[in-house]
C-alpha positions in Angstrom: 127.9 203.5 9.3 130.9 201.2 9.7 129.0 198.0 9.3 125.6 196.4 9.4 125.3 192.5 10.4 122.2 190.5 10.3 121.4 188.3 12.8 119.0 185.4 12.8 118.2 183.5 16.2 116.0 180.4 15.3 113.8 179.3 18.4 112.6 175.7 19.0 111.4 176.7 23.0 108.5 178.9 23.1 109.4 180.3 26.5 112.6 181.2 25.3 111.2 182.8 22.3 108.5 184.7 24.4 111.4 186.3 26.6 113.0 187.7 23.4 109.6 188.5 20.9 107.3 188.9 23.4 104.6 186.6 22.5 102.1 186.6 25.8 102.8 190.3 26.0 101.7 190.9 22.5 98.9 188.5 22.5 97.4 190.5 25.6 97.6 193.7 23.8 95.6 192.1 20.9 92.9 191.3 23.4 93.2 195.1 24.7 92.9 196.4 21.3 89.7 194.2 20.5 91.5 192.2 17.8 91.3 188.8 20.0 88.8 187.7 22.2 90.1 186.3 25.9 89.3 182.7 24.5 91.0 183.1 21.3 94.1 184.5 23.0 94.5 181.4 25.6 93.9 179.2 22.5 96.6 181.3 20.6 99.2 180.9 23.4 98.3 177.4 24.5 98.6 176.2 20.9 102.5 177.9 20.8 103.2 176.0 24.2 102.3 172.6 23.0 102.6 172.6 19.5 105.6 172.3 17.3 107.5 175.7 17.9 109.6 176.7 15.0 110.3 180.6 14.9 112.9 182.7 13.5 113.4 186.8 13.3 116.0 188.7 11.2 117.3 191.8 13.6 120.3 194.1 12.3 123.1 195.0 14.1 124.5 198.5 13.6 127.6 200.0 14.1 128.3 203.7 13.3 130.2 206.8 14.3 129.3 210.2 14.8 130.3 212.3 12.2 133.8 214.5 13.1 134.3 212.4 16.2 
């Protein structure tokens, strides 16, 4: 492994965060799995869309080479 670089974007906009983090998709999956009711899911997404929205996530970008190559 040549390098590992942590990258931590900070989101202020829920639409941008949804494109990267899949907030709506994950919420829909939670409904399908029975963790949320449809009403809870709608309330959650409405709250995210209309309330303050600070969010971040750390991802690690790894550069590596194949052994012997």
